[in-house]
N, C-alpha and C positions, 0 to 999 in steps of 0.2 A: 420198779422203779426205787426203794430204798437201799436195793444191794449193788443195782449200780452206779449208786450217787456214792454207796461207801464204800463199792471197787476204786471209782473213778478219785476219789477224794483220797485213799489209800498211796492208789498210782502216782498221782503228784507228791503226795510227800516226798513218796524216794529217792526224788528228785533233787532232795535238799539233806539227804544222806551222804556223808565223804565215802563211805563203802562203793556205793553204785559208780562214784566215777574213778576208784581207784583200780577197779574190773574192767573199766571201757577209759584206755589211758588217751584214746581222741577223742571220745569227749570232753576230758577233763583238760585239754590241748585249748579245744574250742575255746570253754565256758573260760579260761583264762584269757584268750584273743580276746573276749569279748569285754572281760573286765575291763583290760589295760587300754584296749578304745574308746571303752564309756570312760575311764577316767579320766582320761587324757581329753577326753571330748569338752569332760565337765570344767575342769581345771584351765583348761585353753580361755574358755567362755567368761569363767570368773576372775580370770588373769587379766580378761581383757574390760570387764566390769571394774575391776579395781582399779584399774589405770584411768578410766575415763570416772570416773568416781575423784581418783585422787587431781586430776584436773580441775573438775567443774569444783572441790573442794579453796585448789589454789587462787580460782577465779572470784570462788566468793568472797575470799580472806585481800583480794588484790581490788574488790567492789566495796568492801566494808571500810580499806584504809581509805579511801576514794571520797568516799560518804564522810568519812571525821574530819579529814582536812579539807573538805567543802563546805561541812558544818563550821568547822574553825574559821574559815574563812569570811562566814557569811551568808554563806548558799544553806537554805532550809531545802531538804528535800525529805520525802516518806523517810518516815523512820525506819522504813524494811524495807532496804535499797532491793533485797532478793525476794522476787514477789509469791507468797505462797502460792500462788498459783500454780508455779511450777514444781512440780515433783521428779525427785529426783529419778524416780527409774522411768518418769520420761526422756528426762535429760541423756540416760545409758541406756537406751533401748538398743541393741545392734540389730541390725539388718544382714541377716547370715550371706545372703545373694551379695551383696556389696560389699563384706567381709573375704567372702571367698576371692572377690573380685579383684581387691586392693592387693590382699596378699601374695594373688598371680601376679601383678605389677612389680608389687617391691620382687619377686623371684625376681625377675627379668631384670629389676633393676642389679640387684645382685651378680646374677650371673656376667651385664656387664661389666661393670667393678672391677667384677674380679680378672675377667679379663683384660681389662686396662693393666689392672694391678701387676698383673703374672706377665705380659707381654709388651709393656709401652710403658711403664711408669715411670713419671716424672716428666714426660714427651706432649706431645702439644693429641696425639691423637692416636687413637689404636688403627690399625693395617691388620685386620681381622683374617683373611683369606693367609696373610705372609706373614703372618704372625710376629707384627716388629712393629715399632712406633713411628713416627712422622712428626716432626716440628712446621705446622702448617698457619704459626702465629709467632714463630718467632722463638721459640722453647720456654713460653710463658704456663708451660703446664695447664691450657687450656680447657681439657677435660677434668683433670684433678679440679680447678677452683670453681667449675661450670657444677661439678658434682657436688660441691660442699650441702650445697642447704638440701639438696634435695637427699642425701645420706644423714641426713639431721633432723627432715623431717618424717622421714621412714623410720626415724628410730634406731638406726644404724650407728651406734654409740662411738663402737671400736674402731668403721670404716673412717666414720666420720678423725676421730682422733688421732689416728695413722697420715691421713690428708692434711690437718691442719699442723702435726710437724714438720710435714714436708714445708710447708709454707714457710713454717717461724725456723726450720734449717736451711732450704735449700732454694727458696723464690728467690730468684736472681733478676731485676727490670735491666741492669748495667749491660744493654746489650745492644753491639752496633745493626741495628740490623729496621727496615722500614716499616714500620707496624700501622695498620689501618687505628685509625682514632676510633672508626664506630666499635668495630671491631672488641677492639682495648678493653673502650669504657662497658660495651653491655655485657661481656664476657668475663673479663677480671674484675674490674671496680664494681658490674653490678654483682658476682658473685662474691668476692672479697666482703661488701657491704652490708651483703644479707648474711655472710656466714656470722657475722660482727653481729650484728641485728637478734639471730635468734640464740649466738652465744656467750654476750657480752667479753667474749677472746678480743683482746684489745690490741695482737698480735696482727689480728684482720683489716683490723683501722687502720694501724698503722703501716700495710703494704697497700693500701687503695689508695690511701694519700703520695705513696712516692711516686706510685705508679701515675698517678692523675698532676704531679707535679710534672712529670717525665712529660706528658700531653697538653699540654697549659701551648704552649710554644703555637702549638698549630692556631692559638685563634689569634695570633701577633697581623691579621692584617688591617687594610685599611677600614672595609666594613663590617667586621667584627666576625662575617662568618667563616668559620674556618676551612686550613685547609685539611682534606683527608688523609694524609699519613705524615707520618715522623718519625725519625731516627731519633729511638728511644736513650740512646747511648749521647749525641752529638746533638740532638734537639732544633734540626734539620726538617722544615715542614715542607710540602708540594702535595699537589694534586697527580695522581696517574697521567702518562700521558694520553690513556684514549679517553678522557673527558676534555681534551682542546683546554685545557687550564681550568675547568668549570669545577666546583663542589657540588655535590650529591646530596640532593635533600633532604633522603633519610638520613645520609652519613653525619650532616652540619646537625638535624634537630632530633637527636635522639642521643644526647647527654645530659639532658633538664633533668632530670627524676635522679640522677648518679651523682651529679654534679650539687643539688640544689640540697639531694640528702646529704653528701660528703661536708659539705660547709656548717649544715646544723649538727652535723655531729661531731666535729675539729672546733666550733663558733669562728673558722677563716671564712670569710663573705666571698674570699676572689675567686671561689671553683664556681659558684652561683652567678655572680657577675657574668662572668664569660660567655656564660649560658644560656641567660636570660634576656644579652645583649643580641643572639641571633634573634631569637622572637621579637625584639624592637625593632631591628630591620625587617626581618621578614613583613611586620607588621604594617611596613612602610608602604611596601608592593603587593599586599593583599587582594586578591583582585575579588569582583562580587560575588564569585559562584564558590568561592575558595579552595580554588583549584588548582595548586603553582605545578610549574613544570619542575624535572626531577634534575636541570641543571642550573646551579646558579653562579654566579660570577662573584668571588670573593674579595675580587679587590672593590667592584662599582658596586656589590650587593643588590644585583637586579638580575630576574631569570632571563634564561636564554633560550631560547626557541629548540623545545624540546616536548618527550612527552608527556602526560598527565595520564598517572597510575598510582591503582591502591594495593597493586604485584610490587616488584622488587627496584629499588632504589627508590618509592615513595612512600609505601604504605605505613613505617613505624611514625615520620613525623605526625599524621595524625593522631595515631594511637597515643603519643606523647603529649599534646594538647590537653586530651579529654586527663590523661591520667598526672600529670601537674596538677592540673585543678582539683582534684581529688585529695592529691598526697599534700595540697596546700591545706587541706578542710574547708575546702569549696568558699574559701572568705573574697574579700574584695579585693585583695592583693594579686589573687589570680583571676577576676575576673573574666580580663581577656582571654586566658586561654581558650574559656570554656567558648566565647560569646566566638573567635577566633574556627573550633570545632563545631560550634551550627551552623555557622555557612558553610563548612569546608561538607558537612553532612547535606547538605541541601546542595551542594554540587556532587554528592555522593545517586544521592537520589537523580538525579537528572542523566548520569551515568548507567543508572538499569534498567536492562533488559529482561524480556522474557522468553523462552524458546516455545516453538512445537514440534509435538501435541503436547510434551509433560510437563508445558509451563515450571520450566526451572528458568529460576530469578538470576542473573549475576552483573558483575560489574564491569563494563568496559571500558578501554584503555580507550583516552583522547587525544590525535593530534591536529593541531590546529582545530578546524574546526569540524574536522568528520571522524567518527567516533568507530576503533577500532572490536570485532564481538572476542576479542581474546582476554580470558580471564587467567591469573597467579594463583595455582595451591597458597601459593605466600597472601592472595588476599583472603584468603578465607578467614581471617584474622577479625574480619568485619563486623561478622553478625554476632561474634562475641562484646568487641566494641560496641556497636550500638546499644547491646543487650545494657551493656553496664551505663553506659550514658543517658541511657530513656527516661531513667529517675530526673533526671535534672529536671526537667521541661514541665507543660502545667500537663494536665491529665488526658487532652484530645491526644498535642503532637507528638504524649510519650505513649502513646498507643501503636500512631504512626510508626513511629521507631523501633518499637518493640516487635509490631508485625512485620517488618523488613526484613528482622534479625531471626525468628522462630520458623515454626515449621510451617504455620497453617500461611505466611508469603514468603517463600522457602529461599532464602540463602543459604541459610544453614543446610536445608535440605540439598540444594544444589555441590555444596563443598560434599558432604557424606556418599552422595552420586559419586563425583570425582572417582570417589574409591570402588563405590559398588558396582559399576561399567566396565572395568577392566577385569581379567582373566584371574588374575593375581588379586582381586581387589583390595588393591594399593592405588594410589593414587598417581597419577601424572603428576610434571612439574607444571605448566598451565594447560588448556584446553581453549576451543577453536568452535565455538557456536553457529549452525548452520539452519536456513528456515526449513523446517517440516521432518528434519533430522537431530534437531536436540545439540548434541555435542559430542566433539572426538577429543583422542588425547592430540596434544601437539608435542611437546618435548618429552619424551616419555619415561625420562628415568623417574627412579624415587628415591631421595638423598635422607629417608626417617624426618620428613619433618614433622613441625609438631601444630601448626595453625588451626588446620581443624579440630582438632580435640580439644585443642585451646579455648572456643567456641563454644564449643558441647558442655566444657565443665563449667564456662559463666553463664552459658543458657541454662544448663538444668541447678544450680544455682539460685539465679535469679527470677527462674518460672513453676521448679519446682516439678517439672516433666520428664518422667522416668524415660522416656522415650529418648534421648540425648546420654541416659547411662549405656543402653540397648546399642545406640550406634557407636558411642566411644567404644566399648566389648568388642562390636564387628571388628573394630582396624585395627585394635588388639591382636587380635586373633589372626587377622592377617600378617602384621607385622612378625607374631610368633612363626608362623606357619614357612613364612617365605624369605623372612632376612633374618631369626637366631638360624647361628653355628654354632660348632665347638664351644670358638674361641672369641663370639663376641655377638654384635651386630652388624649388620651388612645392609647397605638400601640395595637398592636395582637397577642395573644399567636400563631393562627393559620391564615396563607391567605389562605386559602384554605376554613376553617371552616367561617372565621370571629369572632373567640374567641376575645374577650378581655381581657386586664391585667388590671392591677391598676399601672401604673405609670406615669404621661407623665415628661418625659424626658428633662431636661433643656436646650439642645442640638437644641430641636423642636425649641423654641422661639431664641434662639440666631441665629440659623443656619439655617433649613429647613422655616421658616416663613419668615426671613429675606431676604432669596434667592429669593424666591418665590416674596417677594415684588418688590426684584430690577429685574428679570427676568421681570417684568411689569413698568418699570420706565424707563423715560429718561436714558441714559447711562452717562452723566453727574451728574446724584447722586453716590454722591462716584465713582469718574471717576478712572478707571482705572491707570490713565497719574499721581493721586494726591495719593493716595489710595494703599494698599499690606491687604490681606487677611489674618491675620491666621486663625488655622486650626478650632477654632473654630468658622469663619467666623467674627474675631474679623476685623474692618479697621483700620491700625493702618497707622498714616500720612507718606508719604515718607519725610524724609527731604531732601531737594536739597542740593548740595555738598558743595554750602558756606556759608549753614547756620548750618555745621554739629556739633557743639557746641550744639546744640537742646537748643533754647530758650523758648520752650514750648507755641509756639505760635501757636493758635486753628486756624485749617482752617476750614470755615464753610461746611458742607455738602450739596451741592448747589440740626500609633500607635492606628490609630484611633480605636476613640475612646472606653474605654472600656464603656460596657452597655452590661445587658439583663433583659431581659421581668421578669418584677414583678406577 
């Protein structure tokens, strides 16, 4: 036994002798490879830990500074604002699965961005299959502006700087083009304001004010309900012919976040006044169930007989009622927004039905007194919105609203299965529901929409249920399998056959990839306590009540939407 032990021991020691490897080059190469791989893995983790520790240190400094300011103002708090119960090691602990998923999403963003840079730089959107750009929004650089905050949040500094320089040197709004007020607001104004809030670079604020000033004449109507299109060079506003002169609910009620934010940051109240006048008018005609038709007459300010929906042309109006309340620090000044939203949520509940045999919950559309068993994928923002607003209720009602959003009472599950029930595992544009047969795809294209992953991000952050992360990962993998090509990402003309279209929508970079990245990031990255997302996923800083003049100090980061396949 002793001899075997000695022999075994001497055999082990030979692996530490350099001469052993000099005689065996293959083993030397293998040892070198293992050493390099282990070194890279160690330093990559250490780098991430240092980054988290640096951000935590900055946050501690900010908290201590605020603590001192409050003490000077006569507000006395615990002398130790950072609780000793919070250990640094807990704050910087990294989930390796989420870290790997987040890096995959970041790589997808780089692929999409680099494809845009190579084939469509400065244009609105990329057509990946034909490898050229197209100006879908009048040549405002929509994809570039939509991508600014995503690049910043993901730490892609060189790419962000390149985009910033284009905004400073080449972005020009003096165009003889009839722009959508809604799309220009959520993409361009929202994107520029978010880039400003994140970076503090005033070029973004100046450009945001320039384009918003060009949009303002759209609100010059007798009711204050804006026209939905305007010529950027000449200021002529009108509505599209297919609405018979009416304005669209989502298009008219989805500028409040951006315009209020712009007034806060510039000190000029005119933007906020225009946007809030719309809510004042709609409040006058608000029905008892909180459900407004999608067409509003801009002259009389009254609703026209038309569809009621939480999908296209209705959706983001309801979203902004809640988010303006959050943006306004949930104070008395914005209480009416919360009240209107709660009324509308009762209406939403009245539109909710479920299928057999799988108990898929869905939100109907309404025409007059009749319900239509149809739901847009666009309406899949609703589970996230419900979860975000649940905490504003009392305990019993809060639980009811949250249950409607989450897995156990499954609006979110329905939206996830919009994806899982197709051969490509990508959602169609809308679905119809049938007694005894669950659901079937209606319009079968997929244009890289974000609403389901948006809700999954909210639900994961607000419930801690990692099921939502797994669902989001499934959706991301389906995009990678079906939509990724050598020159970018494309939608599908048909989710059943997998036939590809030729368009990389700007909101894929602004929303879909950003929400997926945040789904796998710590909740402190763009915290809900400090930021509110516009309907294009552009985070806007929540200005504290005592700072309502908007000094423009950035906080470090620690309707929907018209679109069709190409």
